[in-house]
C-alpha positions as CSV (number, residue, x, y, z in Angstrom):
1,M,49.2,124.0,153.2
2,E,46.7,122.0,151.2
3,Q,44.6,123.6,148.6
4,I,40.9,123.3,149.1
5,I,39.9,125.3,146.0
6,R,41.6,125.6,142.6
7,L,40.0,127.7,139.8
8,E,41.8,127.5,136.5
9,Q,40.7,129.9,133.7
10,I,37.1,129.9,134.9
11,K,34.8,131.7,132.3
12,K,31.0,132.1,132.6
13,N,28.8,133.3,129.8
14,Y,25.1,134.2,129.9
15,Y,23.1,134.7,126.8
16,L,21.0,137.4,125.4
17,G,19.3,135.4,122.7
18,K,22.2,133.7,120.9
19,D,24.7,136.4,121.9
20,P,27.1,135.4,124.7
21,V,27.6,138.0,127.4
22,P,30.8,137.1,129.3
23,V,30.6,137.6,133.1
24,L,33.7,135.8,134.3
25,K,36.7,136.1,131.9
26,G,39.3,133.7,133.0
27,I,39.4,133.6,136.9
28,E,42.6,132.1,138.5
29,L,42.3,131.4,142.2
30,S,43.5,129.1,144.8
31,I,42.3,128.9,148.4
32,L,44.0,126.9,151.1
33,K,42.3,124.8,153.8
34,N,41.5,126.9,156.8
35,E,42.0,130.2,155.0
36,Y,39.7,133.2,155.7
37,V,39.0,134.9,152.4
38,A,36.9,137.9,151.6
39,L,35.6,138.3,148.0
40,M,35.0,141.9,147.0
41,G,33.8,143.8,144.0
42,P,31.3,146.3,142.8
43,S,27.9,145.5,141.4
44,G,28.3,143.8,138.0
45,S,31.9,142.7,138.8
46,G,31.0,139.0,138.6
47,K,31.5,138.2,142.3
48,S,27.9,136.8,142.8
49,T,28.5,134.6,139.7
50,L,31.9,133.5,141.2
51,M,30.2,132.7,144.5
52,N,27.6,130.6,142.7
53,I,30.3,128.6,141.0
54,L,32.3,128.3,144.2
55,G,29.2,127.0,146.0
56,C,28.4,124.5,143.3
57,L,25.1,126.3,142.6
58,D,26.2,126.9,139.0
59,S,28.8,125.4,136.5
60,P,31.3,127.5,134.6
61,T,31.1,127.8,130.8
62,S,34.7,126.6,130.7
63,G,37.8,126.2,132.8
64,R,38.4,123.8,135.7
65,Y,37.2,124.0,139.3
66,T,38.8,121.5,141.7
67,L,37.1,121.3,145.2
68,N,38.9,119.2,147.8
69,G,40.5,117.1,145.1
70,K,37.4,116.6,142.9
71,D,36.9,118.2,139.6
72,V,33.4,119.6,139.9
73,S,33.4,121.8,136.8
74,R,31.8,119.1,134.6
75,M,29.5,117.4,137.1
76,A,25.8,116.9,136.4
77,D,23.3,118.7,138.8
78,D,22.6,115.7,141.0
79,E,26.3,115.1,141.5
80,L,26.9,118.8,142.2
81,A,24.0,118.7,144.8
82,K,25.7,115.8,146.7
83,V,29.2,117.7,146.8
84,R,27.4,120.9,147.9
85,N,25.5,119.1,150.7
86,A,28.7,117.4,151.9
87,E,31.3,120.2,151.4
88,I,29.6,123.6,151.7
89,G,27.7,125.4,154.4
90,F,25.8,128.5,153.2
91,V,25.1,131.7,155.2
92,F,22.9,134.3,153.5
93,Q,22.0,137.9,154.1
94,Q,18.3,137.1,154.4
95,F,19.0,134.1,156.9
96,N,16.6,131.8,154.9
97,L,15.1,130.3,158.0
98,M,11.9,128.3,157.9
99,P,9.4,130.6,159.8
100,R,7.2,127.9,161.3
101,L,10.2,125.9,162.7
102,T,12.0,126.5,166.0
103,A,15.8,127.5,166.1
104,W,16.5,123.9,167.0
105,E,14.5,122.5,164.0
106,N,16.0,124.8,161.6
107,V,19.4,123.8,162.6
108,A,18.5,120.1,162.5
109,M,16.8,120.3,159.1
110,P,19.9,119.4,156.9
111,L,20.4,116.2,159.1
112,I,17.0,115.0,158.1
113,Y,18.1,115.0,154.4
114,A,21.4,113.3,155.4
115,G,19.4,110.4,157.0
116,I,20.7,111.0,160.5
117,S,18.6,109.5,163.4
118,K,16.3,111.7,165.5
119,N,18.5,111.3,168.7
120,E,21.7,112.2,167.0
121,R,19.9,115.2,165.2
122,N,18.7,116.3,168.6
123,D,22.2,116.2,170.2
124,R,24.1,117.8,167.3
125,A,21.6,120.6,166.8
126,H,21.7,121.5,170.6
127,D,25.6,121.2,170.6
128,M,25.6,123.6,167.5
129,L,23.2,126.1,168.9
130,K,25.5,126.1,172.2
131,Q,28.5,126.8,170.0
132,V,26.9,130.0,168.6
133,G,25.7,131.1,172.0
134,L,21.9,130.3,171.5
135,E,21.2,127.2,173.5
136,E,18.8,129.2,175.7
137,R,16.7,130.2,172.5
138,S,16.5,126.8,170.9
139,H,12.7,126.6,171.1
140,H,12.0,130.1,169.7
141,K,10.8,130.7,166.2
142,P,12.5,133.2,163.9
143,N,9.9,135.9,164.5
144,E,10.8,135.7,168.2
145,L,14.5,136.2,167.7
146,S,16.5,139.4,166.8
147,G,18.3,139.6,163.4
148,G,21.6,138.7,165.0
149,Q,20.1,135.7,166.7
150,C,18.5,134.6,163.4
151,Q,22.0,134.9,161.7
152,R,23.4,132.7,164.5
153,V,20.8,130.1,163.9
154,A,21.6,130.2,160.2
155,I,25.4,129.8,160.8
156,A,24.7,126.9,163.2
157,R,22.6,125.3,160.4
158,A,25.5,125.9,158.0
159,L,28.0,124.1,160.3
160,I,25.7,121.1,161.3
161,N,26.9,118.8,158.4
162,K,30.6,119.6,159.3
163,P,31.3,121.1,155.9
164,S,34.8,121.9,154.6
165,I,33.8,125.4,153.5
166,I,31.5,128.1,155.0
167,L,30.4,130.4,152.2
168,A,28.8,133.6,153.6
169,D,27.1,136.0,151.1
170,E,26.7,139.5,152.6
171,P,26.1,137.9,156.1
172,T,25.8,141.2,158.0
173,G,23.7,143.0,155.3
174,N,20.7,143.1,157.5
175,L,22.3,143.8,160.8
176,D,23.3,146.9,162.8
177,S,27.0,147.6,163.2
178,K,27.3,146.3,166.8
179,T,25.6,142.9,165.8
180,S,27.7,142.8,162.6
181,I,30.9,142.8,164.6
182,E,29.5,140.1,167.0
183,I,28.8,137.9,163.8
184,M,32.1,138.6,162.3
185,D,33.8,137.6,165.6
186,L,31.9,134.3,165.4
187,F,33.1,133.7,161.8
188,S,36.7,134.3,163.1
189,S,36.3,131.7,165.8
190,I,34.8,129.2,163.2
191,Q,37.9,129.7,161.1
192,A,40.1,129.3,164.2
193,A,38.4,126.0,164.9
194,G,39.5,124.7,161.4
195,N,36.9,125.7,158.9
196,T,37.7,127.5,155.6
197,V,35.6,130.7,155.5
198,I,34.7,132.5,152.2
199,L,33.0,135.8,152.8
200,V,31.3,137.8,149.9
201,T,30.8,141.4,150.7
202,H,30.9,144.9,149.2
203,E,31.7,146.5,152.7
204,E,35.4,147.3,153.4
205,D,35.0,147.1,157.1
206,I,33.5,143.6,156.9
207,A,36.2,142.5,154.5
208,E,38.8,143.8,157.0
209,H,37.9,140.8,159.3
210,A,39.2,138.3,156.8
211,K,42.9,137.4,156.5
212,R,43.0,137.7,152.7
213,I,41.0,140.0,150.3
214,V,40.4,139.0,146.6
215,R,39.0,141.9,144.6
216,I,37.1,141.1,141.5
217,K,36.6,143.6,138.6
218,D,35.2,143.1,135.2
219,G,35.1,139.3,135.5
220,L,38.8,139.0,136.5
221,V,40.8,139.0,139.8
222,E,42.0,142.6,140.0
223,K,43.9,142.2,143.3
224,D,44.7,139.4,145.7
225,E,46.3,140.6,149.0
226,M,46.9,139.3,152.5
227,N,45.2,141.4,155.0
């Protein structure tokens, strides 16, 4: 299988004044295309920093990050933004939907930035809402939808640009247990359709849905096991 992500000796320091505070201390990690991986770790373990680097939201202090054959570790911010928009779909705990837009408009939003014509945006957004089981609610705004429905809209938006990777940060953190299971089933079907899914969570029962669990502790990979 082809590697989609390769992290080699990834280190990340933050600074208190001039003093470096090491957060990631030499992460080694490979993820294959179409894998379903959960990243776990206690608060302060470095997993959020690692997620930001994986998502091209931040750059490492040192080390090499190869994403889909491109070395992204030394890219300037504008280059990183292009890679991020093309390769990665984000799903967050807070949904991050635009409150004044309908479900359809929220899903179509990334296509506007990509310069896609209105007709194609319309078709693709409706297809994507159908894929997540929400075609009947396409004209509803977020305040007219349940938490689970809002997360489905967010997942449809993350998929709309056909990214290589879905990066989900605590995607069930605001949902009840029944809805959480429905959303995790949706991620399983996304992975089965060919996407690479990386899930960041501190909940064991949510991580159990992934095929592989990578545990981060004190800025290093402590355990990496198939589920």
